[in-house]
N, C-alpha and C positions, 0 to 999 in steps of 0.2 A: 454657363453658370454651374457652379459646383453642385449646389442643391437647389433645384428649381422651386421646391416647396418653401424654401427659405428666402425666396427672392425679395419679399417686401422688406425684411429687416436687413438685407445685404445690399439693397440699392444704396449707392454711395452716400448721398446726402442724408437720407433717413438713418443709415447705419451710424454715421459719425454723430449725429444729433442724439441718437438713442443710446448707444453703448460707448461712445466717446473714443473709439479707435477706428482706424481704417480697416477695410476688408482684409488686406494682406496680414495685418497684425492679428486680427480676429482669428483667421484660419491658422496662423502660426501657433498662437496660444492653444487653439483647439487641438491641433495635432500633438502638442506637447503633453496634454493632460488626458486625451481621449482613451488611452490604454490603461489608465489608473484603475486598480481593482475596485475602488469605491463606486465606480459606475457599472460594475458587473451585476447583471440581474441575478438576484438570489431568491426572489419570491415568484408567485404565480402571475402577478400583475405585470403587464408590459411597461417598460420605462421609456420616457421620451429621450431622444438622442442628446448627446452631450452638447451639441450646438445650442440647444434651447437653454440648457442649464448655464452655459457660459454667458449667453446673452442676458439672462436674468441677473447673473452676478455682476456683469459690467454695467448694466442699467442701474442696479441698486447702488453700487459704489460710485456711480456717476451722479450722485446726489438725488436721484429720483426716489420717491416714496415707495413703500412696499405695495401700496394700492396701485400706483402707476406702473410699477414693475410687473405686477401680476396681470394687469390689463393689457400690457404690451405683449406679453408672452401667452396670454389667454389661459391663465391658470389661477387657482385660488391663492390668496396671500400666504396661507400656510404652506402650500406647495412651493411657492417662491422662496420661502425661508429654507426649505429643505434643499432646493436646487443650489442656493448660495452656499449653504454649509458644506455640501459635497465638493463644490468647486474650490472653496477655500482649502479644504483638506487635500485635494489633488495638487493645488499650487504649492502648499507647504511640503508635500512629498517630493517635489522636484526642485525646491529652492536651492538646496545645497549643490545641485548639479550645475547651477547657473550663477549663483552668487556665493563667492567664497573669499574669506579673508586671505590676502596674499601672503605667501611664504617669504622666507628671507631673500631669495633671489629676486622675486617680483618687487618686494619692498625696496630693495637696492635700486632697481630700475626706476621705480616711481620717484625715489629721492633724487636721482639724477635728472629725470625729466622735469620735475617740479623745480629743482635747483636752477635749471637753465632758464626758467621763467621768473626767477627771483625769489623762490621760496625754498632755500636749502633745508633739507631734512623733512620737508613736507611729503606725506604719502597720499593725501586725498583731501577732499572737501566734504563737510557734513552739515546737515541741518535737521531740525526737528519740525514735525508737522502735526497739527491737530486734526483728527478724524472725528467729526461731530457725531454724537449719538442723538437719536430721535428723542429719547427720554432717559431718565435715570435708570441705571442698572438695578435689578432687584437685589443683587448681592453687593453690599458695601457701596451703594450708589453714590454717597457723598464724596467718595475718593475720586470720582470721575469729574468733579466740578473743577473747572480750570480758572486761571486768572482772568480770562475773558468772559466769565460769567455764563458758561454753558457747559454741558456734559460732553467730554471727549475722551478718547484714548490716544496715545502718542505713538507716532511713527518716527523713528530716527533712521535716516538714510545717509550713506557715505558713498561717494563716487571717486574714481580716479581722475587723472587729468584729461581722459578722453570721454568722461561722462558715463563710464561703465560702473554699475553698482558693485561695490566690493564688500559691503557690510550693511546690516540693518537690524533694528530692534523694533518689535511691534507689540502693542498690547498694554503698555504701562498706563495706569490711570492718569487723568489730567492734572491731579494735584501734585504729582511727582515732578520735581525740578529736572530741567534738561541735564544738569551736571550729574544728577543721580542716575539717570538713564544711561549716560555715557560710562560712568564709573562701574555700573553693574553689568555692563555688556561683556561679551567674551572676546573683545578685540585685544590684541596684544601688540605692544610697541617696544622697540629698543630705545635706549637712551638717545636723545636728540632727534627722535622721530615725533611728528605731531600732525594734527589735522588743522585745516583752516575752517573757521566758522564764525558766525556773528558773535559779538561780545557777550550776549546774554547766555551763551552756552556755558560759559565759565562762571 
């Protein structure tokens, strides 16, 4: 076992139920973000290892409440929020190293691959998802009210033919339409290039 003190949360069944990923994925993500400067100790108080911060983040985004998250990691709810915030920052710092909009050569390859499957000119598949908020945001909270009658922010994800993420937009409030999220994104297309998506996207 890599970290014996972390055995309880890394035991296979408990781990998947708690943080929604398997052990190998957990440690892979851990190794990607562990060296981020945001986790470097700057004050006199000792900090808990990154593994606990990542576990808190995964538990929270896995639809557990803040109270449940803090009880699993054995910290206060306020500390759990701090853990989650730092992990989000660390993930955003590495996102461009792992998710990038394809250049001209890659888009040409994707057009050929998708064309062979009956979608000439297509370079990927996209969809939008609602990430539900526990409560209304204190700043312009009404803008997060979505068509499904609860508060959300929007995640737009785009994958290639192999299921690899090639683009994303995150953070738009729930009242914004899917088409607006797409139009305001930084993605760039040549003429005759397109994405496949459900009809409500347009």
